[in-house]
MARBA-3410 file (N, C-alpha, C, O; in Angstrom, 1 decimal):
200
21.1,54.8,36.2,22.0,54.1,35.2,21.4,54.4,33.8,20.2,54.4,33.6 ~ 22.3,54.8,32.9,21.8,55.1,31.6,21.3,53.9,30.8,21.6,52.7,31.2 ~ 20.5,54.1,29.8,20.0,53.0,29.1,21.0,52.3,28.2,20.8,51.1,28.0 ~ 22.1,53.0,27.8,23.1,52.4,27.0,23.7,51.2,27.6,23.6,50.1,27.0 ~ 24.3,51.2,28.8,24.9,50.1,29.4,23.9,49.0,29.7,24.2,47.8,29.6
22.7,49.4,30.1,21.7,48.4,30.4,21.3,47.6,29.1,21.2,46.4,29.2 ~ 21.1,48.3,28.0,20.8,47.6,26.8,22.0,46.7,26.3,21.8,45.6,25.8 ~ 23.2,47.2,26.6,24.4,46.4,26.2,24.4,45.1,27.0,24.6,44.0,26.4 ~ 24.2,45.2,28.3,24.2,44.0,29.1,23.0,43.0,28.7,23.2,41.8,28.7 ~ 21.9,43.6,28.4,20.8,42.7,28.0,21.1,42.0,26.7,20.9,40.8,26.5
21.7,42.8,25.7,22.1,42.2,24.4,23.2,41.1,24.6,23.0,40.0,24.1 ~ 24.2,41.4,25.4,25.2,40.3,25.7,24.6,39.1,26.4,25.0,38.0,26.1 ~ 23.7,39.3,27.3,23.1,38.2,28.0,22.3,37.4,27.0,22.3,36.1,27.1 ~ 21.6,38.0,26.1,20.8,37.3,25.1,21.7,36.5,24.2,21.4,35.4,23.9 ~ 22.8,37.1,23.8,23.7,36.4,22.9,24.3,35.2,23.6,24.4,34.1,23.1
24.7,35.4,24.9,25.2,34.2,25.7,24.2,33.1,25.9,24.5,31.9,25.8 ~ 22.9,33.5,26.1,21.9,32.5,26.2,21.7,31.7,24.9,21.5,30.5,25.0 ~ 21.6,32.5,23.8,21.4,31.8,22.5,22.6,30.9,22.2,22.4,29.8,21.7 ~ 23.8,31.3,22.6,25.0,30.5,22.3,24.9,29.2,23.2,25.2,28.1,22.7 ~ 24.5,29.3,24.4,24.3,28.2,25.3,23.3,27.2,24.8,23.4,26.0,24.8
22.2,27.8,24.3,21.1,27.0,23.7,21.5,26.2,22.5,21.2,25.1,22.4 ~ 22.3,26.9,21.6,22.8,26.2,20.4,23.7,25.1,20.8,23.7,24.0,20.2 ~ 24.6,25.3,21.8,25.5,24.3,22.3,24.8,23.1,22.9,25.1,21.9,22.6 ~ 23.8,23.4,23.7,23.0,22.3,24.4,22.3,21.4,23.4,22.2,20.2,23.5 ~ 21.7,22.1,22.4,20.9,21.4,21.4,21.7,21.0,20.1,21.1,20.6,19.1
23.0,21.1,20.2,23.8,20.9,18.9,23.6,19.5,18.3,23.5,19.4,17.1 ~ 23.5,18.5,19.2,23.4,17.1,18.6,22.1,17.0,17.9,22.0,16.3,16.8 ~ 21.0,17.7,18.3,19.7,17.6,17.7,19.8,18.2,16.3,19.4,17.6,15.3 ~ 20.2,19.5,16.2,20.2,20.2,14.9,21.2,19.7,13.9,21.1,19.7,12.7 ~ 22.4,19.2,14.5,23.4,18.6,13.6,22.8,17.3,13.0,23.0,17.0,11.8
22.1,16.5,13.8,21.5,15.3,13.3,20.4,15.6,12.3,20.2,14.9,11.3 ~ 19.6,16.7,12.5,18.6,17.1,11.6,19.2,17.5,10.3,18.7,17.1,9.2 ~ 20.3,18.2,10.3,20.9,18.6,9.0,21.5,17.4,8.3,21.4,17.3,7.1 ~ 22.1,16.5,9.0,22.6,15.3,8.4,21.5,14.4,7.9,21.6,13.8,6.8 ~ 20.4,14.3,8.7,19.3,13.5,8.3,18.5,14.0,7.0,18.0,13.2,6.3
18.6,15.3,6.8,17.9,15.9,5.7,18.5,15.3,4.4,17.8,15.1,3.4 ~ 19.8,15.0,4.4,20.4,14.5,3.2,20.0,13.1,2.8,20.1,12.7,1.6 ~ 19.4,12.4,3.7,19.0,11.0,3.5,17.5,10.9,3.3,16.7,11.2,4.1 ~ 17.2,10.5,2.1,15.8,10.2,1.7,15.8,9.0,0.8,15.9,9.1,-0.4 ~ 15.6,7.8,1.5,15.7,6.6,0.7,14.4,5.8,0.7,13.5,6.1,1.5
14.3,4.9,-0.2,13.0,4.1,-0.4,13.4,2.6,-0.1,14.5,2.2,-0.1 ~ 12.3,1.9,0.2,12.5,0.4,0.3,12.7,-0.1,-1.1,12.1,0.3,-2.0 ~ 13.6,-1.1,-1.2,13.8,-1.7,-2.6,12.6,-2.4,-3.0,11.8,-2.9,-2.2 ~ 12.4,-2.4,-4.3,11.2,-3.0,-4.9,11.6,-3.8,-6.2,12.7,-3.5,-6.7 ~ 10.8,-4.7,-6.6,11.1,-5.4,-7.8,11.4,-4.5,-9.0,10.6,-3.5,-9.2
12.4,-4.7,-9.8,12.9,-3.7,-10.8,13.4,-4.4,-12.0,13.7,-5.6,-12.0 ~ 13.4,-3.7,-13.1,14.0,-4.2,-14.3,15.5,-4.2,-14.2,16.2,-5.1,-14.7 ~ 16.0,-3.2,-13.5,17.5,-3.1,-13.3,17.7,-2.5,-11.9,16.9,-1.6,-11.5 ~ 18.7,-2.9,-11.3,19.3,-2.2,-10.2,20.4,-1.3,-10.8,21.2,-1.8,-11.6 ~ 20.5,0.0,-10.4,21.5,0.9,-11.0,22.4,1.3,-9.8,22.0,1.8,-8.8
23.7,1.1,-10.0,24.7,1.4,-9.0,25.4,2.7,-9.5,26.0,2.8,-10.5 ~ 25.2,3.8,-8.7,25.8,5.1,-9.0,27.3,5.0,-8.6,27.7,4.4,-7.7 ~ 28.0,5.8,-9.4,29.5,5.9,-9.1,29.8,6.8,-7.9,28.9,7.5,-7.5 ~ 31.0,6.7,-7.4,31.5,7.6,-6.4,31.8,6.9,-5.1,32.2,7.6,-4.1 ~ 31.6,5.6,-4.9,31.9,5.0,-3.7,33.0,4.0,-3.9,32.9,2.9,-4.4
34.2,4.4,-3.4,35.4,3.6,-3.6,35.6,2.6,-2.5,36.7,1.9,-2.5 ~ 34.7,2.5,-1.5,34.8,1.5,-0.5,34.0,0.2,-0.9,34.1,-0.8,-0.2 ~ 33.1,0.3,-1.9,32.4,-0.8,-2.4,31.1,-1.1,-1.8,30.4,-2.1,-2.1 ~ 30.6,-0.2,-0.9,29.3,-0.5,-0.3,28.1,-0.4,-1.2,27.2,-1.2,-1.1 ~ 28.2,0.5,-2.2,27.1,0.6,-3.2,26.9,-0.7,-4.0,25.8,-1.2,-4.1
28.0,-1.2,-4.5,27.9,-2.3,-5.4,27.6,-3.6,-4.6,26.9,-4.5,-5.1 ~ 28.0,-3.7,-3.4,27.7,-4.9,-2.6,26.2,-4.8,-2.2,25.5,-5.9,-2.1 ~ 25.7,-3.6,-1.9,24.2,-3.5,-1.6,23.4,-3.9,-2.8,22.4,-4.6,-2.7 ~ 23.8,-3.4,-4.0,23.1,-3.8,-5.3,23.2,-5.3,-5.5,22.2,-5.9,-5.9 ~ 24.4,-5.9,-5.3,24.6,-7.3,-5.6,23.6,-8.1,-4.7,23.1,-9.1,-5.1
23.5,-7.7,-3.4,22.6,-8.4,-2.5,21.1,-8.3,-3.0,20.4,-9.2,-2.8 ~ 20.8,-7.1,-3.5,19.4,-7.0,-4.1,19.2,-7.9,-5.2,18.1,-8.5,-5.4 ~ 20.2,-8.1,-6.1,20.1,-9.0,-7.2,20.0,-10.5,-6.6,19.1,-11.3,-7.1 ~ 20.8,-10.8,-5.6,20.7,-12.1,-5.0,19.3,-12.4,-4.4,18.9,-13.5,-4.4 ~ 18.7,-11.3,-3.9,17.4,-11.5,-3.3,16.3,-11.7,-4.4,15.1,-12.0,-4.1
16.6,-11.5,-5.7,15.7,-11.7,-6.8,14.9,-10.4,-7.1,13.9,-10.5,-7.9 ~ 15.3,-9.2,-6.7,14.6,-8.0,-7.0,14.8,-7.6,-8.4,14.0,-6.8,-9.0 ~ 15.9,-8.0,-9.0,16.2,-7.7,-10.4,17.2,-8.8,-10.9,17.8,-9.4,-10.1 ~ 17.2,-8.9,-12.2,18.1,-10.0,-12.8,19.6,-9.5,-12.8,20.5,-10.3,-12.7 ~ 19.8,-8.2,-13.0,21.1,-7.6,-13.1,21.2,-6.2,-12.5,20.2,-5.5,-12.4
22.5,-5.8,-12.2,22.7,-4.5,-11.8,23.6,-3.8,-12.8,24.6,-4.3,-13.3 ~ 23.1,-2.6,-13.2,23.8,-1.8,-14.2,24.8,-0.9,-13.4,24.4,-0.1,-12.6 ~ 26.1,-1.1,-13.6,27.1,-0.5,-12.8,27.7,0.7,-13.5,28.4,0.5,-14.5 ~ 27.4,1.9,-13.1,27.9,3.1,-13.7,29.4,3.2,-13.5,29.9,3.0,-12.4 ~ 30.1,3.6,-14.5,31.6,3.6,-14.4,32.3,4.7,-15.1,32.8,4.6,-16.2
32.2,5.9,-14.5,33.0,7.0,-15.1,34.5,6.7,-15.1,35.0,5.9,-14.3 ~ 35.2,7.2,-16.1,36.6,7.0,-16.2,37.4,7.9,-15.3,36.9,8.9,-14.7 ~ 38.7,7.7,-15.2,39.6,8.6,-14.5,40.4,8.0,-13.4,41.4,8.6,-13.0 ~ 40.1,6.8,-13.0,40.8,6.2,-11.9,42.0,5.4,-12.5,41.9,4.2,-12.9 ~ 43.1,6.1,-12.7,44.3,5.5,-13.3,44.0,4.9,-14.6,44.5,3.8,-15.0
43.2,5.6,-15.4,42.9,5.2,-16.8,41.9,4.1,-16.8,41.7,3.6,-17.9 ~ 41.2,3.8,-15.7,40.2,2.8,-15.7,38.8,3.4,-15.4,38.7,4.4,-14.8 ~ 37.8,2.7,-15.9,36.5,3.1,-15.5,36.1,2.4,-14.2,36.6,1.3,-13.8 ~ 35.3,3.2,-13.4,35.0,2.7,-12.0,34.3,1.3,-12.1,34.5,0.5,-11.2 ~ 33.5,1.1,-13.1,32.8,-0.2,-13.2,33.8,-1.3,-13.4,33.5,-2.5,-12.9
34.9,-1.1,-14.0,36.0,-2.1,-14.2,36.7,-2.5,-12.9,37.3,-3.5,-12.8 ~ 36.5,-1.6,-11.9,37.1,-1.9,-10.6,36.0,-2.4,-9.6,36.3,-3.3,-8.8 ~ 34.8,-1.9,-9.7,33.8,-2.3,-8.8,33.3,-3.7,-9.0,33.1,-4.5,-8.0 ~ 33.1,-4.1,-10.3,32.6,-5.5,-10.5,33.5,-6.6,-10.0,33.1,-7.5,-9.3 ~ 34.8,-6.5,-10.3,35.7,-7.5,-9.7,35.8,-7.5,-8.2,35.9,-8.6,-7.6
35.6,-6.3,-7.6,35.5,-6.2,-6.2,34.3,-7.1,-5.6,34.5,-7.8,-4.7 ~ 33.2,-6.9,-6.3,32.0,-7.7,-5.9,32.2,-9.2,-6.1,31.7,-10.0,-5.3 ~ 32.8,-9.5,-7.2,33.1,-10.9,-7.5,34.0,-11.5,-6.4,33.8,-12.7,-6.0 ~ 35.0,-10.8,-6.0,35.8,-11.3,-4.9,35.1,-11.4,-3.6,35.5,-12.2,-2.7 ~ 34.0,-10.8,-3.5,33.1,-10.9,-2.3,32.0,-12.0,-2.4,31.1,-12.1,-1.6
32.2,-12.8,-3.5,31.3,-14.0,-3.6,30.1,-13.8,-4.5,29.2,-14.7,-4.5 ~ 30.0,-12.7,-5.3,28.8,-12.6,-6.1,29.2,-12.9,-7.6,30.3,-12.6,-8.0 ~ 28.4,-13.6,-8.3,28.7,-14.0,-9.7,28.8,-12.8,-10.6,28.1,-11.8,-10.4 ~ 29.8,-12.8,-11.5,30.0,-11.7,-12.5,28.7,-11.5,-13.3,28.5,-10.4,-13.8 ~ 27.9,-12.5,-13.5,26.7,-12.4,-14.3,25.7,-11.5,-13.7,24.7,-11.1,-14.3
25.8,-11.2,-12.4,24.9,-10.2,-11.8,25.0,-8.8,-12.3,24.1,-8.0,-12.2 ~ 26.2,-8.5,-13.0,26.5,-7.1,-13.3,26.6,-6.8,-14.8,27.1,-7.7,-15.6 ~ 26.3,-5.6,-15.1,26.5,-5.1,-16.5,27.3,-3.8,-16.3,26.8,-2.9,-15.7 ~ 28.5,-3.8,-16.9,29.3,-2.6,-16.8,28.7,-1.5,-17.7,28.4,-1.8,-18.9 ~ 28.7,-0.3,-17.2,28.3,0.8,-18.1,29.3,2.0,-18.0,29.1,2.9,-17.2
30.4,1.8,-18.7,31.4,2.9,-18.7,30.8,4.2,-19.3,30.1,4.1,-20.3 ~ 31.2,5.3,-18.8,30.7,6.6,-19.3,31.7,7.7,-18.9,32.7,7.4,-18.2 ~ 31.4,8.9,-19.3,32.3,10.0,-19.0,31.7,11.1,-18.1,32.1,12.2,-18.1 ~ 30.7,10.7,-17.3,30.0,11.6,-16.5,30.9,12.1,-15.4,31.7,11.4,-14.9 ~ 30.7,13.4,-15.0,31.5,14.0,-14.0,30.7,14.6,-12.9,31.2,15.3,-12.0
29.4,14.4,-12.9,28.5,14.9,-11.9,27.3,14.0,-11.8,27.1,13.2,-12.7 ~ 26.5,14.1,-10.7,25.3,13.2,-10.6,24.3,13.6,-11.7,23.7,12.7,-12.3 ~ 24.2,14.9,-12.1,23.3,15.3,-13.2,23.7,14.7,-14.5,22.9,14.2,-15.3 ~ 25.0,14.7,-14.8,25.5,14.2,-16.0,25.4,12.6,-16.0,25.1,12.0,-17.1 ~ 25.6,12.0,-14.9,25.4,10.6,-14.8,24.0,10.2,-15.0,23.7,9.2,-15.6
23.1,11.0,-14.5,21.6,10.7,-14.7,21.3,10.8,-16.2,20.5,10.0,-16.6 ~ 21.8,11.8,-16.9,21.5,11.9,-18.3,21.9,10.6,-19.1,21.1,10.1,-19.8 ~ 23.1,10.2,-18.8,23.6,9.0,-19.6,22.9,7.7,-19.1,22.6,6.8,-19.9 ~ 22.6,7.6,-17.8,22.0,6.4,-17.3,20.5,6.3,-17.8,20.1,5.3,-18.2 ~ 19.8,7.4,-17.7,18.4,7.4,-18.2,18.3,7.1,-19.7,17.5,6.3,-20.1
19.3,7.6,-20.5,19.3,7.3,-21.9,19.5,5.8,-22.1,18.9,5.2,-22.9 ~ 20.4,5.2,-21.3,20.7,3.8,-21.4,19.5,2.9,-21.0,19.2,1.9,-21.6 ~ 18.9,3.4,-19.9,17.7,2.6,-19.4,16.6,2.7,-20.5,15.9,1.7,-20.7 ~ 16.4,3.8,-21.1,15.4,3.9,-22.2,15.8,3.0,-23.4,14.9,2.3,-24.0 ~ 17.1,2.9,-23.7,17.5,2.0,-24.8,17.2,0.6,-24.4,16.9,-0.2,-25.3
17.3,0.2,-23.1,17.0,-1.1,-22.7,15.6,-1.4,-22.4,15.2,-2.4,-21.9 ~ 14.7,-0.3,-22.6,13.3,-0.4,-22.4,13.0,-0.8,-20.9,12.0,-1.6,-20.6 ~ 13.7,-0.2,-20.0,13.5,-0.5,-18.6,12.6,0.6,-18.0,12.7,1.8,-18.4 ~ 11.7,0.2,-17.1,10.7,1.1,-16.6,10.7,1.2,-15.1,10.4,2.2,-14.5 ~ 11.1,0.1,-14.4,11.2,0.1,-12.9,12.6,0.0,-12.5,13.3,-1.0,-12.9
13.1,0.9,-11.7,14.5,1.0,-11.4,14.7,1.2,-9.9,14.0,2.0,-9.3 ~ 15.6,0.4,-9.4,16.2,0.7,-8.0,17.5,1.3,-8.2,18.5,0.7,-8.7 ~ 17.7,2.5,-7.7,19.0,3.2,-7.8,19.7,3.0,-6.4,19.1,3.4,-5.4 ~ 20.9,2.5,-6.4,21.6,2.4,-5.2,22.7,3.4,-5.1,23.5,3.6,-6.0 ~ 22.7,4.1,-4.0,23.8,5.1,-3.8,24.0,5.2,-2.3,23.3,4.7,-1.5
25.0,6.0,-1.9,25.3,6.1,-0.4,24.2,6.9,0.3,23.5,7.7,-0.3 ~ 24.1,6.7,1.6,23.0,7.3,2.3,22.9,8.8,2.2,21.9,9.3,1.9 ~ 24.1,9.5,2.3,24.1,10.9,2.2,23.7,11.5,0.9,23.4,12.7,0.7 ~ 23.7,10.6,-0.2,23.5,11.1,-1.5,22.1,10.8,-2.0,21.8,11.2,-3.1 ~ 21.3,10.1,-1.2,20.0,9.6,-1.7,19.0,10.7,-2.0,18.4,10.7,-3.1
18.9,11.8,-1.2,18.0,12.8,-1.5,18.3,13.5,-2.8,17.5,13.7,-3.7 ~ 19.5,14.0,-2.9,19.9,14.8,-4.1,19.9,13.9,-5.4,19.3,14.3,-6.4 ~ 20.4,12.7,-5.3,20.3,11.8,-6.5,18.9,11.5,-6.9,18.5,11.5,-8.1 ~ 18.0,11.2,-5.9,16.6,11.0,-6.2,15.9,12.1,-6.9,15.2,12.0,-7.9 ~ 16.2,13.3,-6.4,15.6,14.5,-7.0,16.1,14.7,-8.4,15.3,15.0,-9.3
17.3,14.5,-8.6,17.9,14.7,-10.0,17.3,13.7,-11.0,16.9,14.0,-12.0 ~ 17.3,12.4,-10.6,16.8,11.4,-11.5,15.3,11.5,-11.8,14.9,11.3,-12.9 ~ 14.6,11.9,-10.7,13.1,12.0,-10.9,12.8,13.2,-11.8,11.9,13.2,-12.6 ~ 13.6,14.3,-11.7,13.4,15.4,-12.6,13.7,15.1,-14.1,13.1,15.7,-15.0 ~ 14.6,14.2,-14.3,15.0,13.8,-15.7,14.2,12.7,-16.2,14.2,12.5,-17.5
13.6,11.9,-15.4,12.8,10.7,-15.9,11.6,10.6,-15.0,11.4,9.6,-14.3 ~ 10.6,11.5,-15.1,9.4,11.5,-14.3,8.5,10.3,-14.7,7.7,9.9,-13.9 ~ 8.8,9.7,-15.8,7.9,8.6,-16.3,8.4,7.3,-15.8,7.7,6.3,-15.9 ~ 9.6,7.2,-15.2,10.1,5.9,-14.7,9.7,5.7,-13.2,9.6,6.7,-12.5 ~ 9.5,4.5,-12.9,9.3,4.2,-11.5,10.6,4.0,-10.8,11.3,3.0,-11.0
11.0,4.9,-10.0,12.3,5.0,-9.3,12.2,4.8,-7.8,11.4,5.4,-7.2 ~ 13.1,3.9,-7.3,13.3,3.7,-5.9,14.8,4.0,-5.6,15.6,3.3,-6.2 ~ 15.0,4.9,-4.7,16.4,5.2,-4.3,16.7,4.4,-3.1,16.2,4.7,-2.0 ~ 17.7,3.5,-3.2,18.0,2.6,-2.1,19.3,3.1,-1.4,20.3,3.3,-2.1 ~ 19.3,3.2,-0.1,20.5,3.7,0.6,21.5,2.5,0.9,21.1,1.5,1.3
22.7,2.8,0.6,23.8,1.9,1.1,24.6,2.6,2.2,24.7,3.8,2.2 ~ 25.1,1.8,3.2,25.8,2.5,4.2,27.1,3.1,3.7,27.7,2.7,2.7 ~ 27.5,4.2,4.4,28.8,4.9,4.0,29.8,4.7,5.1,29.5,4.8,6.3 ~ 31.0,4.5,4.7,32.1,4.3,5.7,32.3,5.5,6.6,32.7,5.3,7.8 ~ 32.1,6.7,6.1,32.4,7.9,6.9,31.2,8.7,7.4,31.3,9.5,8.3
30.0,8.4,6.9,28.9,9.3,7.2,27.7,8.5,7.8,27.3,7.5,7.3 ~ 27.3,9.0,9.0,26.0,8.5,9.6,25.2,9.8,9.9,25.8,10.7,10.4 ~ 23.9,9.8,9.7,23.2,11.1,9.9,23.3,11.6,11.4,23.2,12.8,11.6 ~ 23.4,10.7,12.3,23.3,11.1,13.7,24.7,11.1,14.4,24.8,11.1,15.6 ~ 25.8,11.1,13.5,27.1,11.1,14.1,28.2,11.6,13.2,29.4,11.5,13.5
27.8,12.2,12.1,28.8,12.7,11.1,29.8,13.7,11.6,31.0,13.7,11.1 ~ 29.4,14.5,12.6,30.3,15.5,13.1,31.4,15.0,14.0,32.3,15.8,14.4 ~ 31.4,13.7,14.3,32.4,13.2,15.2,33.8,12.9,14.6,34.8,12.7,15.3 ~ 33.8,12.8,13.3,35.1,12.5,12.6,35.3,13.5,11.5,34.4,14.2,11.0 ~ 36.6,13.7,11.2,37.0,14.6,10.1,36.4,14.2,8.8,35.8,15.1,8.1
36.4,13.0,8.4,35.9,12.5,7.1,34.4,12.7,7.1,33.8,13.0,6.0 ~ 33.7,12.4,8.2,32.3,12.6,8.3,31.9,14.1,8.0,31.0,14.4,7.3 ~ 32.7,15.0,8.6,32.4,16.4,8.5,32.7,16.8,7.0,32.0,17.7,6.5 ~ 33.7,16.2,6.4,34.0,16.6,5.0,32.8,16.1,4.1,32.4,16.9,3.2 ~ 32.4,14.9,4.3,31.3,14.4,3.5,30.0,15.3,3.6,29.4,15.6,2.6
29.7,15.6,4.8,28.6,16.5,5.1,28.7,17.8,4.4,27.8,18.3,3.7 ~ 29.9,18.5,4.5,30.1,19.8,3.9,30.0,19.8,2.4,29.3,20.6,1.8 ~ 30.6,18.8,1.8,30.6,18.7,0.4,29.2,18.4,-0.2,28.8,19.0,-1.2 ~ 28.5,17.5,0.5,27.2,17.1,0.0,26.2,18.3,0.2,25.3,18.5,-0.7 ~ 26.3,19.1,1.2,25.5,20.2,1.4,25.8,21.3,0.4,24.9,21.9,-0.2
27.1,21.5,0.0,27.4,22.4,-1.0,26.8,22.0,-2.4,26.3,22.8,-3.1 ~ 26.9,20.7,-2.6,26.3,20.2,-3.9,24.8,20.3,-3.9,24.2,20.6,-4.9 ~ 24.2,20.1,-2.7,22.8,20.2,-2.6,22.3,21.7,-2.9,21.4,21.9,-3.7 ~ 23.0,22.6,-2.3,22.7,24.0,-2.5,22.9,24.4,-4.0,22.1,25.1,-4.6 ~ 24.0,23.9,-4.6,24.3,24.2,-6.0,23.2,23.6,-6.9,22.8,24.3,-7.9
22.7,22.5,-6.5,21.6,21.9,-7.3,20.3,22.8,-7.2,19.6,23.0,-8.2 ~ 20.0,23.3,-6.0,18.9,24.2,-5.8,19.0,25.4,-6.7,18.0,25.9,-7.2 ~ 20.3,25.9,-6.8,20.5,27.1,-7.6,20.6,26.8,-9.1,20.9,27.7,-9.9 ~ 20.5,25.5,-9.5,20.6,25.2,-10.9,22.0,25.2,-11.4,22.2,25.4,-12.7 ~ 23.0,25.0,-10.6,24.4,25.0,-11.0,24.9,23.6,-11.3,26.0,23.4,-11.7
END
């Protein structure tokens, strides 16, 4: 038998074995990829809780409101980019939290024109410095914690920052691939993560 067919069979067998191995271990590496996006801290006493924009289900602001209720900070600064039917997100988020039983006094609206996490970090850090805040708990969705934390720490290395995870309606690190919306969140966040690595 010539070496050509033998090598081809060996190559095809190796490819089939690797494909089977990838399939068998898919839950493990899919969960690892999803878990990499999540890097959160325990909440700590802070001058302000900061609620990042981008969660239209309300989990971020409710998580922040609960931290204020626990006494970890006196108020939550609610980031509010514009664009939702001519309204700032903070103008929608705060009444949502009030309807869920939290006093309006818990919140400070911070309307802004940021269109990315990096731009949001720029305006929020400037506002925190204006308010002479030094200890901050940043609340964002679980999948957003690593990237948001890296961005904020790069822009404000002198601040004591804790990035607190709020649950997301569509994404869990160990099951995101089971739903279309979970796969979409995963893909978009990984694209943004890579873009951040590339300085884009």
